[in-house]
All heavy atoms as an XYZ file, in Angstrom:
930
protein
N       3.040    -18.575      0.931
C       3.785    -17.537      1.664
C       2.944    -16.216      1.506
O       2.622    -15.763      0.473
C       5.200    -17.382      1.130
C       6.060    -18.565      1.229
S       7.736    -18.239      0.640
C       8.196    -17.020      1.843
N       2.837    -15.542      2.598
C       2.202    -14.317      2.621
C       3.171    -13.137      2.490
O       4.178    -13.110      3.150
C       1.361    -14.055      3.847
C       0.019    -14.903      3.788
C      -0.826    -14.578      4.880
C      -2.064    -15.438      4.871
N      -2.968    -15.160      6.030
N       2.703    -12.139      1.590
C       3.619    -10.996      1.404
C       2.732     -9.741      1.475
O       1.481     -9.798      1.098
C       4.237    -10.942      0.102
C       5.489    -11.934      0.053
C       5.317    -13.234     -0.285
C       6.772    -11.431      0.310
C       6.390    -14.101     -0.268
C       7.786    -12.357      0.230
C       7.629    -13.628     -0.016
O       8.680    -14.509     -0.106
N       3.259     -8.736      1.931
C       2.535     -7.318      1.984
C       3.319     -6.443      1.068
O       4.538     -6.255      1.122
C       2.463     -6.750      3.322
C       1.748     -5.392      3.407
S       1.685     -4.756      5.035
C       0.416     -3.654      4.934
N       2.663     -5.859      0.108
C       3.156     -4.834     -0.834
C       2.623     -3.471     -0.410
O       1.371     -3.334     -0.257
C       2.835     -5.059     -2.247
C       3.503     -4.029     -3.127
C       4.666     -4.616     -3.888
C       2.490     -3.430     -4.061
N       3.530     -2.501     -0.112
C       3.018     -1.167      0.257
C       3.406     -0.218     -0.854
O       4.496     -0.208     -1.288
C       3.713     -0.758      1.500
C       3.286     -1.592      2.793
S       4.341     -1.517      4.236
C       5.598     -2.701      3.674
N       2.398      0.571     -1.237
C       2.610      1.623     -2.283
C       2.631      2.929     -1.631
O       1.741      3.285     -0.819
C       1.462      1.444     -3.299
C       1.488      2.417     -4.406
S       0.050      2.112     -5.471
C       0.597      2.825     -6.924
N       3.627      3.720     -1.954
C       3.747      5.038     -1.374
C       3.481      6.177     -2.317
O       3.691      5.979     -3.597
C       5.155      5.221     -0.862
C       5.480      4.257      0.259
C       5.987      2.914      0.029
C       5.314      4.575      1.626
C       6.237      2.022      1.109
C       5.523      3.660      2.665
C       5.983      2.419      2.340
N       3.076      7.281     -1.850
C       2.813      8.459     -2.685
C       2.072      9.402     -1.987
O       1.683      9.279     -0.888
N       1.693     10.401     -2.819
C       0.759     11.526     -2.352
C      -0.217     11.729     -3.404
O       0.053     12.152     -4.436
C       1.611     12.774     -2.027
C       0.814     13.880     -1.487
O      -0.397     14.133     -1.957
O       1.435     14.764     -0.754
N      -1.574     11.485     -3.060
C      -2.514     11.585     -4.005
C      -2.829     13.024     -4.550
O      -3.056     13.222     -5.683
C      -3.907     11.070     -3.490
N      -2.544     14.033     -3.679
C      -2.646     15.387     -4.091
C      -1.673     15.666     -5.161
O      -1.872     16.257     -6.263
C      -2.461     16.283     -2.806
O      -3.497     15.988     -1.954
C      -2.728     17.758     -3.268
N      -0.421     15.401     -4.910
C       0.685     15.649     -5.874
C       0.418     14.897     -7.124
O       0.612     15.422     -8.243
C       2.047     15.205     -5.287
O       2.231     15.915     -4.044
C       3.184     15.468     -6.184
N       0.013     13.657     -7.029
C      -0.398     12.755     -8.152
C      -1.395     13.491     -9.119
O      -1.230     13.580    -10.247
C      -0.785     11.398     -7.869
C      -1.289     10.549     -9.046
S      -2.092      9.096     -8.664
C      -3.622      9.711     -7.969
N      -2.328     13.987     -8.400
C      -3.466     14.604     -9.212
C      -2.996     15.951     -9.898
O      -3.476     16.309    -10.968
C      -4.692     14.944     -8.340
C      -5.272     13.662     -7.757
S      -5.920     12.617     -8.929
C      -7.382     13.456     -9.493
N      -2.015     16.587     -9.320
C      -1.392     17.816     -9.926
C      -0.534     17.556    -11.058
O      -0.421     18.292    -11.909
C      -0.754     18.623     -8.759
C      -1.666     19.123     -7.731
C      -1.024     19.751     -6.545
O       0.264     19.677     -6.449
O      -1.626     20.436     -5.646
N       0.264     16.399    -10.899
C       1.239     16.221    -11.787
C       0.931     15.225    -12.971
O       1.657     15.204    -14.058
C       2.511     15.494    -11.029
C       3.206     16.529    -10.104
C       4.329     15.861     -9.343
O       4.578     14.630     -9.447
O       5.042     16.645     -8.584
N      -0.029     14.425    -12.778
C      -0.420     13.436    -13.706
C      -1.659     13.888    -14.562
O      -2.497     14.583    -13.993
C      -0.707     12.032    -13.193
C       0.411     11.476    -12.296
C       1.578     11.096    -13.176
N       2.641     10.420    -12.322
C       3.633      9.672    -12.911
N       3.648      9.604    -14.178
N       4.590      9.102    -12.116
N      -1.757     13.367    -15.811
C      -2.963     13.660    -16.507
C      -4.180     12.856    -16.042
O      -4.015     11.858    -15.383
C      -2.682     13.419    -18.030
O      -2.651     11.986    -18.250
N      -5.344     13.401    -16.479
C      -6.561     12.667    -16.131
C      -6.526     11.229    -16.742
O      -7.002     10.376    -16.111
C      -7.840     13.489    -16.593
O      -7.712     14.772    -16.002
C      -9.089     12.761    -16.216
N      -5.959     11.228    -17.957
C      -6.015      9.810    -18.669
C      -5.007      8.897    -17.798
O      -5.382      7.753    -17.730
C      -5.369     10.013    -20.049
C      -6.405     10.702    -20.945
O      -7.652     10.720    -20.582
O      -5.983     11.170    -21.957
N      -3.908      9.458    -17.361
C      -3.092      8.504    -16.595
C      -3.608      8.120    -15.311
O      -3.562      6.890    -14.989
C      -1.719      9.334    -16.234
C      -0.648      8.554    -15.611
C       0.347      7.818    -16.254
C      -0.516      8.126    -14.270
N       1.139      7.132    -15.258
C       0.536      7.318    -14.100
C      -1.345      8.574    -13.082
C       0.990      6.814    -12.776
C      -0.860      7.967    -11.834
C       0.187      7.236    -11.761
N      -4.377      8.933    -14.625
C      -5.055      8.514    -13.389
C      -6.121      7.442    -13.683
O      -6.272      6.467    -12.987
C      -5.688      9.755    -12.642
C      -6.508      9.319    -11.445
C      -4.535     10.680    -12.203
N      -7.010      7.715    -14.803
C      -8.004      6.751    -15.221
C      -7.294      5.453    -15.551
O      -7.815      4.424    -15.200
C      -8.777      7.272    -16.349
C      -9.907      6.405    -16.754
C     -10.721      6.958    -17.948
N      -9.919      7.191    -19.135
C      -9.779      8.438    -19.535
N     -10.239      9.531    -18.927
N      -8.984      8.609    -20.622
N      -6.200      5.451    -16.274
C      -5.484      4.254    -16.622
C      -4.947      3.467    -15.298
O      -5.129      2.266    -15.349
C      -4.325      4.485    -17.564
C      -4.806      4.963    -18.970
O      -6.073      4.711    -19.261
O      -3.955      5.432    -19.693
N      -4.535      4.247    -14.349
C      -4.069      3.531    -13.126
C      -5.206      2.874    -12.472
O      -5.034      1.779    -12.009
C      -3.316      4.553    -12.164
C      -2.829      3.985    -10.990
S      -2.540      5.026     -9.588
C      -4.089      5.835     -9.302
N      -6.303      3.578    -12.323
C      -7.444      3.035    -11.607
C      -7.994      1.834    -12.247
O      -8.290      0.756    -11.668
C      -8.554      4.113    -11.457
C      -9.813      3.460    -10.832
C      -8.137      5.200    -10.527
N      -8.013      1.806    -13.672
C      -8.395      0.649    -14.468
C      -7.373     -0.520    -14.203
O      -7.924     -1.669    -14.043
C      -8.570      1.034    -15.968
C      -9.792      1.936    -16.256
O     -10.704      1.930    -15.380
N      -9.701      2.673    -17.295
N      -6.213     -0.176    -14.274
C      -5.163     -1.279    -13.962
C      -5.384     -1.933    -12.609
O      -5.393     -3.163    -12.478
C      -3.765     -0.700    -14.071
C      -2.746     -1.737    -13.548
C      -2.315     -2.756    -14.342
C      -2.236     -1.629    -12.304
C      -1.403     -3.746    -13.870
C      -1.424     -2.541    -11.756
C      -1.018     -3.569    -12.517
N      -5.547     -1.032    -11.611
C      -5.668     -1.539    -10.227
C      -6.874     -2.463    -10.086
O      -6.943     -3.507     -9.559
C      -5.778     -0.544     -9.228
C      -4.461      0.400     -9.169
S      -3.091     -0.478     -8.664
C      -1.803      0.713     -8.693
N      -7.900     -1.998    -10.858
C      -9.205     -2.773    -10.701
C      -9.092     -4.165    -11.396
O      -9.373     -5.270    -10.786
C     -10.440     -1.963    -11.438
O     -10.502     -0.847    -10.648
C     -11.675     -2.828    -11.376
N      -8.432     -4.147    -12.572
C      -8.233     -5.367    -13.363
C      -7.265     -6.269    -12.616
O      -7.508     -7.560    -12.507
C      -7.763     -5.109    -14.726
O      -8.681     -4.228    -15.394
C      -7.561     -6.291    -15.573
N      -6.172     -5.675    -12.014
C      -5.215     -6.459    -11.315
C      -5.819     -7.202    -10.153
O      -5.565     -8.323     -9.954
C      -4.067     -5.509    -10.924
C      -3.043     -6.091    -10.137
C      -1.976     -6.839    -10.831
C      -2.965     -6.032     -8.685
C      -0.922     -7.463    -10.033
C      -1.949     -6.667     -8.067
C      -0.948     -7.373     -8.669
N      -6.532     -6.411     -9.400
C      -7.283     -7.070     -8.229
C      -8.188     -8.047     -8.580
O      -8.254     -9.154     -7.906
C      -7.907     -5.992     -7.383
C      -6.866     -5.095     -6.620
O      -5.765     -5.352     -6.496
N      -7.283     -3.971     -6.192
N      -8.998     -7.930     -9.705
C      -9.896     -8.971    -10.097
C      -9.031    -10.279    -10.500
O      -9.509    -11.432    -10.205
C     -10.693     -8.420    -11.287
C     -11.701     -7.477    -10.963
C     -12.454     -6.784    -12.101
O     -11.983     -7.017    -13.282
O     -13.340     -6.123    -11.924
N      -7.920    -10.018    -11.241
C      -7.125    -11.166    -11.615
C      -6.589    -11.952    -10.391
O      -6.587    -13.181    -10.346
C      -5.864    -10.585    -12.431
C      -5.029    -11.754    -12.904
C      -3.780    -11.088    -13.544
O      -3.902    -10.164    -14.286
O      -2.582    -11.625    -13.414
N      -6.058    -11.264     -9.484
C      -5.395    -12.055     -8.387
C      -6.378    -12.564     -7.404
O      -6.205    -13.459     -6.609
C      -4.240    -11.261     -7.612
C      -4.725     -9.981     -7.013
C      -3.160    -11.044     -8.580
C      -3.670     -9.233     -6.296
N      -7.682    -11.981     -7.342
C      -8.711    -12.525     -6.638
C      -9.192    -13.824     -7.246
O      -9.402    -14.895     -6.609
C      -9.982    -11.624     -6.676
O      -9.668    -10.458     -5.986
C     -11.212    -12.228     -5.996
N      -9.189    -13.884     -8.621
C      -9.528    -15.109     -9.441
C      -8.583    -16.285     -9.167
O      -8.853    -17.438     -9.175
C      -9.722    -14.870    -10.900
N      -7.303    -15.864     -8.984
C      -6.183    -16.930     -8.717
C      -6.217    -17.354     -7.247
O      -5.422    -18.376     -7.077
C      -4.817    -16.367     -9.252
O      -4.494    -15.293     -8.372
C      -4.764    -15.941    -10.657
N      -6.853    -16.622     -6.432
C      -6.824    -17.014     -5.068
C      -5.605    -16.409     -4.179
O      -5.518    -16.712     -3.055
N      -4.913    -15.468     -4.944
C      -3.669    -14.948     -4.262
C      -4.032    -13.714     -3.387
O      -3.187    -13.362     -2.591
C      -2.600    -14.650     -5.262
C      -2.152    -15.862     -6.053
C      -1.208    -15.521     -7.164
O      -1.708    -14.801     -8.054
O      -0.149    -16.073     -7.265
N      -5.114    -13.067     -3.740
C      -5.383    -11.770     -2.988
C      -6.082    -12.176     -1.580
O      -7.047    -12.812     -1.530
C      -6.262    -10.861     -3.757
C      -6.730     -9.604     -3.041
C      -5.470     -8.694     -2.847
C      -7.768     -8.830     -3.946
N      -5.371    -11.657     -0.546
C      -5.948    -11.771      0.744
C      -6.670    -10.553      1.145
O      -7.710    -10.510      1.693
C      -4.779    -12.062      1.854
C      -5.333    -12.036      3.289
C      -3.995    -13.378      1.533
N      -6.013     -9.319      0.866
C      -6.536     -8.058      1.172
C      -5.936     -6.898      0.268
O      -4.775     -7.119      0.070
C      -6.405     -7.764      2.716
O      -6.960     -6.604      2.991
N      -6.651     -5.877     -0.007
C      -6.026     -4.659     -0.628
C      -6.933     -3.423     -0.305
O      -8.047     -3.668     -0.340
C      -6.003     -4.999     -2.112
N      -6.327     -2.427     -0.016
C      -7.020     -1.180      0.249
C      -6.200      0.014     -0.165
O      -4.933     -0.017      0.035
C      -7.363     -1.102      1.752
C      -8.285     -2.151      2.443
C      -9.676     -2.073      1.910
O     -10.084     -0.976      1.353
O     -10.386     -2.995      1.916
N      -6.824      1.011     -0.616
C      -6.246      2.295     -0.842
C      -6.507      3.152      0.521
O      -7.625      2.936      1.074
N      -5.618      3.917      0.796
C      -5.813      4.785      2.077
C      -6.210      6.197      1.767
O      -5.865      6.650      0.670
C      -4.532      4.777      2.877
C      -3.950      3.336      3.335
C      -2.811      3.396      4.090
C      -5.106      2.676      4.193
N      -6.905      6.784      2.640
C      -7.355      8.257      2.488
C      -6.070      9.168      2.512
O      -4.960      8.684      2.877
C      -8.361      8.547      3.612
C      -9.335      9.703      3.169
O      -8.902     10.451      2.256
O     -10.304      9.801      3.855
N      -6.357     10.364      2.294
C      -5.220     11.356      2.249
C      -4.512     11.423      3.578
O      -5.035     11.254      4.655
C      -5.729     12.850      1.905
C      -6.277     12.849      0.514
C      -7.589     12.684      0.232
C      -5.447     13.185     -0.562
C      -8.096     12.792     -1.106
C      -5.856     13.300     -1.924
C      -7.191     13.073     -2.067
N      -3.215     11.691      3.525
C      -2.436     11.597      4.809
C      -2.934     12.723      5.878
O      -2.947     12.417      7.061
C      -0.973     12.115      4.374
C      -0.886     11.574      2.953
C      -2.295     11.754      2.340
N      -3.444     13.816      5.404
C      -3.992     14.723      6.302
C      -5.071     14.232      7.223
O      -5.450     14.884      8.257
C      -4.228     16.060      5.624
C      -5.571     16.004      4.935
N      -5.671     15.769      3.509
C      -6.873     16.362      5.281
C      -6.934     15.710      3.174
N      -7.712     16.081      4.182
N      -5.631     13.108      6.762
C      -6.799     12.591      7.625
C      -6.345     11.686      8.754
O      -7.084     11.171      9.529
C      -7.857     11.844      6.764
O      -7.121     10.668      6.251
C      -8.335     12.704      5.642
N      -5.078     11.393      8.786
C      -4.427     10.525      9.716
C      -4.456     11.005     11.108
O      -4.379     12.275     11.285
C      -3.028     10.111      9.321
N      -4.505     10.118     12.028
C      -4.196     10.551     13.515
C      -3.072      9.681     14.009
O      -2.944      8.420     13.603
C      -5.487     10.229     14.294
C      -6.825     10.803     13.943
C      -6.779     12.233     14.369
C      -8.119     12.866     14.061
N      -8.009     14.224     13.763
N      -2.286     10.292     14.743
C      -1.166      9.451     15.330
C      -1.459      9.360     16.873
O      -1.761     10.346     17.561
C       0.160     10.255     15.233
O       0.477     10.341     13.759
C       1.314      9.465     15.883
N      -1.486      8.162     17.400
C      -1.642      7.839     18.747
C      -0.534      7.431     19.408
O       0.154      6.478     18.955
C      -2.897      6.794     18.851
C      -4.240      7.352     18.382
C      -3.060      6.435     20.300
C      -4.456      7.162     16.881
N      -0.146      8.057     20.445
C       1.147      7.799     21.276
C       0.880      7.692     22.616
O      -0.105      8.273     23.108
C       2.140      8.808     20.961
N       1.681      7.010     23.309
C       1.729      6.937     24.810
C       2.746      7.961     25.267
O       3.923      7.765     25.086
C       1.968      5.577     25.316
C       1.686      5.283     26.792
C       0.138      5.534     27.049
C       2.068      3.819     27.081
N       2.334      9.060     25.903
C       3.248     10.009     26.425
C       2.956     10.247     27.927
O       1.817     10.532     28.390
C       2.963     11.456     25.684
C       3.825     12.513     26.235
C       3.120     11.230     24.211
N       4.058     10.010     28.704
C       3.973      9.969     30.134
C       2.789      9.190     30.682
O       2.112      9.647     31.567
C       3.878     11.460     30.580
C       5.150     12.316     30.281
O       6.262     11.612     30.256
O       4.932     13.559     30.014
N       2.629      7.971     30.082
C       1.562      7.101     30.609
C       0.082      7.518     30.192
O      -0.782      6.901     30.411
N      -0.027      8.524     29.215
C      -1.300      9.020     28.868
C      -1.380      8.780     27.225
O      -0.404      9.105     26.569
C      -1.505     10.497     29.065
C      -1.541     10.786     30.582
C      -2.716     10.130     31.248
O      -3.766     10.093     30.825
N      -2.420      9.589     32.560
N      -2.495      8.364     26.829
C      -2.684      8.213     25.358
C      -2.984      9.698     24.918
O      -3.705     10.413     25.359
C      -3.998      7.335     25.081
C      -4.261      7.498     23.546
C      -3.644      5.964     25.587
N      -2.130     10.000     23.844
C      -2.159     11.306     23.154
C      -2.502     11.058     21.724
O      -1.896     10.229     21.046
C      -0.823     12.063     23.394
O      -0.555     12.128     24.787
C      -0.846     13.403     22.842
N      -3.435     11.928     21.229
C      -3.773     11.862     19.797
C      -3.403     13.165     19.092
O      -3.774     14.247     19.664
C      -5.296     11.683     19.627
C      -5.646     11.556     18.190
C      -5.680     10.351     20.354
N      -2.722     13.106     18.006
C      -2.375     14.349     17.223
C      -2.828     14.171     15.817
O      -3.006     12.991     15.316
C      -0.814     14.671     17.251
O      -0.108     13.442     16.841
C      -0.399     14.959     18.716
N      -3.020     15.221     15.188
C      -3.464     15.196     13.636
C      -2.152     14.815     12.858
O      -1.130     15.239     13.109
C      -4.141     16.502     13.320
C      -5.429     16.663     13.875
O      -6.005     15.702     14.234
O      -5.926     17.762     14.007
N      -2.474     14.081     11.775
C      -1.367     13.884     10.777
C      -0.727     12.594     10.934
O      -0.800     11.847     12.073
N       0.081     12.131     10.004
C       0.759     10.936      9.987
C       1.934     10.921     10.949
O       2.413     11.994     11.284
C       1.175     10.669      8.483
C       1.264     12.030      7.917
C       0.217     12.883      8.704
N       2.304      9.763     11.306
C       3.515      9.632     12.298
C       4.717     10.209     11.652
O       5.466     10.944     12.327
C       3.710      8.081     12.618
C       4.887      7.864     13.476
C       4.891      8.199     14.730
C       6.008      7.316     12.915
C       6.000      7.985     15.557
C       7.162      7.068     13.715
C       7.163      7.453     15.080
N       5.031      9.847     10.456
C       6.288     10.286      9.757
C       6.064     11.542      9.153
O       5.161     11.849      8.439
C       6.718      9.320      8.828
N       6.943     12.509      9.280
C       7.061     13.706      8.573
C       7.722     13.439      7.156
O       8.941     13.364      7.148
C       7.740     14.872      9.294
C       7.097     15.258     10.589
C       5.945     15.981     10.367
O       5.699     16.733      9.332
O       4.877     15.877     11.158
N       6.842     13.250      6.231
C       7.535     12.889      4.874
C       6.584     13.428      3.727
O       5.462     13.695      3.921
C       7.515     11.422      4.807
N       7.335     13.638      2.700
C       6.610     14.140      1.495
C       5.684     13.036      1.009
O       4.599     13.393      0.479
C       7.548     14.433      0.401
C       7.040     15.158     -0.814
C       8.040     15.471     -1.824
C       7.480     16.083     -3.011
N       8.515     16.520     -4.064
N       6.009     11.740      1.010
C       5.172     10.727      0.616
C       4.892      9.769      1.741
O       5.562      9.691      2.681
C       5.917      9.830     -0.472
C       6.236     10.548     -1.759
C       6.883      9.759     -2.814
O       7.353      8.706     -2.446
O       6.833     10.033     -3.879
N       3.673      9.228      1.766
C       3.266      8.343      2.824
C       2.628      7.168      2.246
O       2.448      7.051      1.028
C       2.399      9.087      3.753
O       1.196      9.429      3.143
N       2.259      6.192      3.086
C       1.653      5.014      2.664
C       0.333      5.312      1.997
O      -0.595      6.080      2.539
C       1.440      3.942      3.787
C       0.875      2.712      3.496
C       1.789      1.871      2.550
C       0.647      1.884      4.776
N       0.208      4.903      0.674
C      -1.045      5.297     -0.025
C      -2.032      4.074     -0.124
O      -3.245      4.257     -0.334
C      -0.696      5.761     -1.430
N      -1.510      2.830     -0.072
C      -2.352      1.669     -0.090
C      -1.553      0.448      0.041
O      -0.281      0.581      0.064
N      -2.118     -0.744      0.089
C      -1.459     -1.943      0.299
C      -2.182     -3.100     -0.238
O      -3.338     -3.128     -0.446
C      -1.146     -2.137      1.862
C      -2.370     -2.421      2.624
C      -2.851     -3.743      2.849
C      -3.136     -1.390      3.160
C      -4.021     -3.923      3.454
C      -4.372     -1.691      3.871
C      -4.740     -2.941      4.081
N      -1.498     -4.188     -0.423
C      -2.006     -5.485     -0.805
C      -1.376     -6.524      0.164
O      -0.215     -6.289      0.492
C      -1.561     -5.876     -2.252
C      -2.275     -5.177     -3.256
C      -3.329     -5.596     -4.078
C      -1.842     -3.940     -3.855
N      -3.613     -4.707     -5.074
C      -2.697     -3.698     -5.001
C      -0.868     -3.008     -3.487
C      -2.601     -2.489     -5.719
C      -0.834     -1.800     -4.292
C      -1.693     -1.592     -5.353
N      -2.088     -7.487      0.448
C      -1.650     -8.672      1.075
C      -1.876     -9.881      0.235
O      -3.051    -10.163     -0.151
C      -2.190     -8.930      2.545
C      -1.743     -7.679      3.437
C      -1.603    -10.213      3.085
C      -2.332     -7.790      4.819
N      -0.803    -10.649     -0.165
C      -1.001    -11.723     -1.124
C      -0.572    -13.002     -0.414
O       0.342    -12.965      0.415
C      -0.148    -11.616     -2.288
C      -0.296    -10.239     -3.125
C      -1.461     -9.690     -3.435
C       0.739     -9.483     -3.757
N      -1.271     -8.515     -4.123
C       0.100     -8.363     -4.330
C       2.114     -9.545     -3.742
C       0.818     -7.473     -5.031
C       2.840     -8.600     -4.453
C       2.123     -7.550     -5.137
N      -1.148    -14.100     -0.793
C      -0.776    -15.368     -0.461
C      -0.280    -16.143     -1.748
O      -1.223    -16.547     -2.425
C      -1.854    -16.158      0.314
C      -1.381    -17.403      0.971
O      -0.221    -17.803      0.895
O      -2.237    -18.075      1.741
N       0.985    -16.214     -1.890
C       1.588    -16.567     -3.162
C       2.488    -17.834     -2.946
O       2.898    -17.967     -1.812
C       2.334    -15.579     -3.894
C       1.334    -14.462     -4.359
C       3.333    -14.900     -3.126
N       2.844    -18.518     -3.980
C       3.640    -19.718     -3.775
C       5.178    -19.434     -3.327
O       5.731    -20.255     -2.725
C       3.618    -20.570     -5.073
C       4.294    -19.874     -6.305
C       4.252    -20.803     -7.479
C       4.957    -20.058     -8.635
N       5.079    -20.845     -9.786
N       5.644    -18.291     -3.843
C       7.067    -18.042     -3.437
C       7.406    -16.560     -3.617
O       6.497    -15.749     -4.243
C       8.014    -18.904     -4.101
C       7.893    -18.755     -5.677
O       7.322    -17.817     -6.202
O       8.214    -19.776     -6.251
N       8.553    -16.189     -3.244
C       8.977    -14.756     -3.337
C       9.060    -14.301     -4.785
O       8.678    -13.168     -5.093
C      10.375    -14.596     -2.711
C      10.773    -13.136     -2.718
C      12.190    -12.939     -2.021
O      13.203    -13.279     -2.636
O      12.110    -12.474     -0.919
N       9.356    -15.159     -5.715
C       9.466    -14.924     -7.087
C       8.058    -14.367     -7.631
O       8.058    -13.373     -8.436
C       9.938    -16.020     -7.896
N       7.051    -15.036     -7.181
C       5.728    -14.601     -7.638
C       5.357    -13.211     -7.076
O       4.667    -12.390     -7.720
C       4.693    -15.698     -7.254
C       3.253    -15.278     -7.595
C       2.967    -15.013     -9.062
N       1.553    -14.840     -9.256
C       1.023    -14.243    -10.260
N       1.802    -13.924    -11.243
N      -0.273    -14.077    -10.369
N       5.655    -13.032     -5.771
C       5.490    -11.731     -5.120
C       6.183    -10.648     -5.858
O       5.582     -9.518     -6.077
C       5.883    -11.757     -3.639
N       7.471    -10.878     -6.339
C       8.238     -9.893     -7.052
C       7.592     -9.638     -8.334
O       7.553     -8.494     -8.857
C       9.764    -10.281     -7.057
C      10.313    -10.075     -5.688
C      10.382     -9.512     -8.049
C      11.736    -10.751     -5.555
N       7.141    -10.667     -9.006
C       6.501    -10.535    -10.295
C       5.249     -9.655    -10.263
O       5.107     -8.667    -11.046
C       5.915    -11.937    -10.877
C       5.163    -11.939    -12.169
C       4.695    -13.260    -12.478
O       5.215    -14.257    -11.997
O       3.710    -13.265    -13.169
N       4.407     -9.850     -9.161
C       3.229     -9.063     -9.027
C       3.575     -7.522     -8.629
O       3.065     -6.630     -9.229
C       2.340     -9.570     -7.877
C       1.627    -10.960     -8.189
C       0.969    -11.478     -6.988
C       0.806    -10.860     -9.418
N       4.590     -7.427     -7.825
C       5.067     -6.093     -7.378
C       5.577     -5.352     -8.683
O       5.471     -4.084     -8.822
C       6.159     -6.237     -6.370
N       6.264     -6.030     -9.566
C       6.819     -5.419    -10.772
C       5.682     -4.834    -11.650
O       5.920     -3.934    -12.408
N       4.538     -5.435    -11.599
C       3.343     -4.881    -12.383
C       2.856     -3.623    -11.745
O       2.312     -2.724    -12.520
C       2.308     -5.911    -12.492
C       2.827     -7.139    -13.360
C       1.884     -8.267    -13.481
N       0.561     -7.830    -14.058
C      -0.524     -8.493    -13.827
N      -0.521     -9.769    -13.202
N      -1.707     -8.016    -14.287
N       2.891     -3.562    -10.443
C       2.389     -2.351     -9.737
C       3.356     -1.191     -9.696
O       2.894     -0.042     -9.800
C       2.007     -2.692     -8.231
C       0.819     -3.665     -8.275
C       1.674     -1.556     -7.463
C       0.479     -4.281     -7.011
N       4.546     -1.411     -9.746
C       5.654     -0.369     -9.568
C       5.537      0.707    -10.707
O       5.861      1.828    -10.567
C       6.969     -0.890     -9.250
C       7.580     -1.471    -10.570
C       7.883      0.211     -8.660
N       4.938      0.259    -11.887
C       4.877      1.180    -12.988
C       3.931      2.359    -12.698
O       3.870      3.354    -13.290
C       4.340      0.486    -14.212
C       3.011     -0.025    -14.154
C       2.498     -0.816    -15.339
O       2.756     -0.288    -16.410
N       1.855     -1.916    -15.222
N       3.081      2.197    -11.589
C       2.171      3.202    -11.227
C       2.623      4.049     -9.967
O       1.864      4.837     -9.413
C       0.815      2.655    -10.931
C       0.346      1.952    -12.227
C       0.267      0.593    -12.392
C      -0.167      2.556    -13.428
N      -0.161      0.282    -13.688
C      -0.534      1.508    -14.245
C      -0.498      3.787    -13.794
C      -0.996      1.754    -15.563
C      -0.970      4.062    -15.156
C      -1.194      2.998    -15.924
N       3.855      3.757     -9.503
C       4.419      4.410     -8.327
C       5.893      4.588     -8.492
O       6.553      3.732     -9.249
C       4.125      3.529     -7.050
N       6.501      5.472     -7.856
C       7.882      5.623     -7.927
C       8.660      4.415     -7.308
O       9.704      3.996     -7.787
C       8.413      6.855     -7.256
C       7.878      8.121     -7.963
O       7.735      8.048     -9.213
O       7.792      9.172     -7.298
N       8.074      3.834     -6.280
C       8.692      2.700     -5.628
C       7.521      2.064     -4.803
O       6.633      2.722     -4.420
C       9.893      3.072     -4.771
C       9.474      3.843     -3.654
C      10.844      4.277     -2.922
N      10.479      5.288     -1.915
C      10.340      6.502     -2.082
N      10.447      6.881     -3.389
N      10.145      7.457     -1.154
N       7.824      0.799     -4.438
C       6.974      0.011     -3.711
C       7.837     -0.747     -2.693
O       8.947     -0.943     -2.888
C       5.959     -0.918     -4.395
C       5.014     -0.257     -5.208
C       6.669     -1.936     -5.235
N       7.183     -1.216     -1.618
C       8.048     -2.020     -0.595
C       7.320     -3.358     -0.468
O       6.083     -3.342     -0.283
C       8.092     -1.317      0.702
C       8.824     -1.995      1.746
C       8.962     -1.294      3.114
O       8.911     -0.067      2.987
O       9.112     -1.981      4.153
N       8.035     -4.417     -0.574
C       7.576     -5.756     -0.424
C       8.169     -6.503      0.775
O       9.368     -6.505      0.920
C       7.818     -6.500     -1.726
C       7.373     -8.034     -1.742
C       5.875     -8.024     -1.759
C       8.069     -8.757     -2.934
N       7.277     -6.978      1.643
C       7.820     -7.728      2.847
C       7.067     -8.957      3.070
O       5.820     -9.098      2.854
C       7.687     -6.834      4.046
C       8.475     -5.748      4.256
C       8.357     -5.232      5.718
N       8.674     -3.861      5.792
C       8.620     -3.077      6.884
N       8.237     -3.850      7.990
N       8.817     -1.809      6.892
N       7.689     -9.962      3.491
C       6.992    -11.177      3.926
C       6.250    -10.901      5.173
O       6.682    -10.083      5.960
C       8.076    -12.177      4.294
C       9.357    -11.683      3.714
C       9.240    -10.189      3.584
N       5.069    -11.517      5.264
C       4.225    -11.285      6.547
C       4.936    -12.231      7.537
O       5.156    -13.433      7.264
C       2.945    -11.603      6.247
C       2.058    -11.630      7.623
C       2.251    -10.622      5.371
N       5.257    -11.724      8.693
C       5.986    -12.456      9.698
C       5.158    -13.511     10.322
O       3.859    -13.324     10.411
N       5.750    -14.514     10.691
C       4.929    -15.517     11.446
C       5.043    -15.255     12.994
O       6.067    -14.661     13.468
C       5.573    -16.974     11.182
C       5.384    -17.314      9.616
C       5.739    -18.782      9.312
O       5.812    -19.487     10.275
O       5.810    -19.023      8.136
N       4.101    -15.791     13.639
C       4.192    -15.551     15.088
C       5.315    -16.222     15.793
O       5.619    -17.444     15.441
C       2.796    -16.201     15.599
C       2.617    -15.898     17.058
C       1.212    -16.471     17.553
O       0.275    -16.126     16.833
O       1.211    -17.160     18.601
N       5.976    -15.524     16.576
C       7.135    -16.255     17.216
C       6.794    -17.214     18.197
O       5.713    -17.264     18.848
C       7.829    -14.967     18.005
C       6.792    -13.907     18.085
C       5.816    -14.194     17.086
N       7.652    -18.278     18.269
C       7.449    -19.329     19.121
C       7.913    -19.060     20.463
O       8.972    -18.533     20.734
C       8.206    -20.660     18.638
C       7.758    -21.076     17.280
C       6.320    -21.587     17.181
O       5.883    -22.287     17.998
N       5.650    -21.106     16.234
N       7.113    -19.133     21.480
C       7.387    -18.836     22.824
C       7.250    -20.031     23.702
O       6.592    -20.974     23.512
C       6.472    -17.671     23.388
C       6.718    -16.390     22.761
C       5.061    -18.029     23.274
């Protein structure tokens, strides 16, 4: 079963509020964690995202494609990174998410949807 874990936060705030040691420990954890789940064959993909101010929102307005600066949602925190795992069951996905949540206030876990039958 494939699951996507989304980690939310603001890197600028993190750098202001957390110690250099904490940030280094988080990066070391993420590196080791990704190596571990790569070795087990469970990692499909994982990426950290750039700062929210680098985002572009593309919308269709009156039939025209419109591009604006910034993320879609006006929020203090935005998507900071994600993992896609292929694991045996939801329990394993929750187990992995539990290891990551220590580095974020919260994470969101969702099954990757299957293509609808038409």
